C-alpha positions in Angstrom: 0.3 0.1 -0.5 0.9 3.2 -0.8 2.3 5.6 2.3 -0.3 8.3 2.1 -2.9 6.0 2.3 -1.6 3.6 4.8 -0.9 7.4 7.0 -4.9 8.2 5.9 -6.2 5.2 8.1 -3.6 5.1 10.2 -5.6 8.6 11.9 -7.8 8.1 11.3 -8.0 4.8 13.5 -6.2 7.0 15.6 -9.0 9.4 15.7 -6.5 11.8 15.3 -8.4 15.1 12.6 -6.1 16.4 11.9 -3.8 14.2 11.5 -6.5 12.8 9.1 -6.9 16.1 7.4 -2.6 16.3 7.1 -2.6 12.7 5.2 -5.9 13.5 2.3 -4.0 17.4 1.7 -0.1 14.9 0.9 -2.5 12.0 -0.3 -4.0 14.4 -3.3 -0.9 15.9 -3.2 0.6 12.5 -4.5 -1.8 13.2 -7.3 -2.8 10.2 -5.7 -6.9 10.1 -6.4 -9.8 10.5 -4.6 -11.9 7.9 -4.8 -9.2 6.1 -4.3 -8.4 7.9 -0.7 -11.5 7.2 -0.2 -11.3 3.4 -0.8 -8.0 2.8 0.0 -7.9 5.4 3.4 -11.4 6.4 4.3 -13.4 3.5 4.4 -10.8 0.9 4.9 -9.8 2.0 8.6 -13.4 2.3 9.2 -13.8 -1.1 8.4 -10.8 -1.6 11.1 -12.4 0.3 13.7 -15.3 -1.6 13.4 -13.4 -4.9 13.1 -11.4 -3.8 16.6 -15.4 -2.7 17.9 -16.8 -6.0 17.2 -13.5 -7.6 18.7 -14.2 -5.2 21.8 -10.4 -4.1 22.2 -12.5 -0.4 20.9 -15.4 0.8 22.7 -17.8 3.8 21.9 -16.2 6.4 22.6 -13.0 5.1 20.4 -15.2 4.8 17.4 -16.6 7.9 17.9 -13.4 10.1 17.6 -13.0 7.7 14.5 -15.7 8.3 13.5 -15.3 12.4 13.2 -11.8 12.0 12.3 -12.7 10.2 9.1 -15.8 12.7 8.5 -13.1 15.4 8.4 -11.4 13.6 5.9 -13.8 13.2 4.2 -15.7 16.2 4.0 -12.0 17.6 2.4 -12.7 14.5 -0.5 -16.3 15.9 -1.4 -16.1 17.8 -4.1 -13.0 16.3 -5.7 -15.0 13.4 -5.3 -18.3 14.4 -7.0 -16.0 16.0 -9.6 -15.1 12.6 -10.4 -18.7 11.8 -10.9 -17.9 8.7 -7.8 -21.5 8.2 -6.8 -21.7 6.8 -3.4 -22.7 3.2 -2.8 -26.2 3.7 -1.1 -28.9 6.9 0.3 -30.6 5.9 3.9 -32.0 8.7 5.4 -31.7 8.6 9.9 -33.7 9.9 12.4 -34.5 9.3 16.5 -38.4 8.3 16.0 -41.2 10.9 17.8 -40.3 11.5 21.2 -37.3 10.2 21.6 -34.5 13.6 21.7 -31.2 10.7 21.9 -28.3 11.4 19.7 -25.1 9.3 19.6 -26.1 6.4 19.1 -27.9 7.8 15.3 -25.0 9.8 14.4 -22.1 7.4 15.3 -24.5 5.2 13.3 -24.8 7.7 10.8 -20.9 8.5 11.2 -19.9 5.2 10.1 -22.6 4.1 7.4 -20.8 7.5 5.7 -17.6 5.7 6.2 -18.9 3.1 4.5 -19.3 5.3 1.4 -23.2 5.5 1.8 -24.9 9.3 1.6 -26.8 9.5 5.1 -29.4 12.0 5.1 -30.3 12.8 8.9 -33.7 13.6 9.8 -31.8 14.7 13.8 -34.4 13.5 17.2 -37.3 13.5 17.6 -38.5 12.7 14.1 -42.7 12.4 13.0 -43.5 9.3 11.2 -44.5 12.2 8.3 -41.4 13.7 8.2 -39.9 10.2 7.6 -42.3 9.2 4.6 -41.6 13.5 3.7 -37.8 12.2 3.2 -38.3 9.5 0.9 -39.6 10.9 -0.7 -37.7 13.8 -1.1 -34.6 12.0 -1.4 -35.6 8.7 -2.7 -33.0 6.8 -0.2 -33.0 2.9 -0.3 -33.0 2.1 3.0 -34.8 4.4 6.0 -32.5 4.0 9.7 -34.8 4.2 12.8 -33.5 4.5 16.2 -35.2 4.9 19.4 -33.7 4.4 23.6 -36.4 4.8 25.8 -38.9 1.7 25.7 -42.1 4.2 26.0 -40.5 5.5 21.7 -39.8 2.1 19.6 -43.2 2.2 19.7 -43.3 4.7 17.0 -41.4 2.3 15.5 -44.5 1.2 14.2 -46.1 4.3 14.2 -43.7 5.5 11.2 -43.7 2.3 9.3 -47.9 2.5 9.1 -47.0 5.6 7.6 -44.8 4.8 5.1 -46.8 2.7 4.1 -49.9 5.0 4.3 -47.4 7.1 2.0 -47.5 4.4 -0.5 -43.6 4.3 0.3 -42.8 1.7 2.3 -42.4 -0.7 -1.1 -39.4 2.2 -1.6 -37.5 1.3 0.8 -35.8 -1.1 3.4 -35.5 -0.3 7.3 -33.3 -0.9 9.8 -34.5 -0.3 13.0 -32.4 0.4 16.7 -31.3 1.4 20.3 -31.1 -0.1 23.4 -34.7 -2.2 24.6 -34.5 -3.0 20.3 -34.4 -6.5 19.8 -34.7 -8.4 16.6 -38.3 -9.9 17.8 -39.2 -6.3 18.0 -38.8 -5.7 14.7 -39.9 -8.1 12.8 -43.1 -8.5 15.2 -43.4 -4.2 13.4 -42.8 -5.5 10.4 -39.0 -3.9 10.1 -36.5 -5.4 7.1 -33.5 -6.0 9.6 -32.0 -5.3 12.7 -28.3 -4.2 14.4 -27.6 -3.9 17.9 -24.4 -1.1 17.1 -23.3 0.6 14.8 -21.0 -1.6 13.4 -23.1 -4.7 12.3 -26.0 -1.4 11.0 -23.1 -1.0 8.5 -22.9 -4.7 7.6 -26.7 -4.5 7.4 -27.8 -1.5 5.2 -25.0 -3.9 2.9 -27.0 -7.0 2.9 -30.4 -5.4 2.3 -28.9 -3.2 -0.7 
């Protein structure tokens, strides 16, 4: 592997934001193709971060720091990627459901998905069923991701799925759900297409649902 790409990878895994920016700049200065920097630098690094999380060598704070460092590098690359016509692997609409203001888990999933090459439209927290439906109509994603951290709000996942049905857009998307109280059986019960217990597995699930 080219040393410039290795440096991008290392700095993302270390969570060194300024280091990632410097490494991306030097990779561009070395005339490396933006898509190569994305795939072999940033995405490869976030795959490594996900693997370390699975092996319990990294925990959520380390994942967050690495994801934020990756986003700093991605922000530098986005104009070049757009110019060279590089397409995202897929588009995801994300949000924490109505009544729930928890943000960290959903944001981490969004950053990990960006690190895997997805375009992410983050609707934020306390997102009503109609807003999810409108976002599907407007952005035409392949995937919708819903998060809830409270047992009282996870029922709003069901009403969101019903709203997608009522709006006639349920058939256009695969819906994945997650959050502390959510289980595989609850996901099946409400008619979601998949469940992920953490951000790392949310990425694997998103890829499998495409």
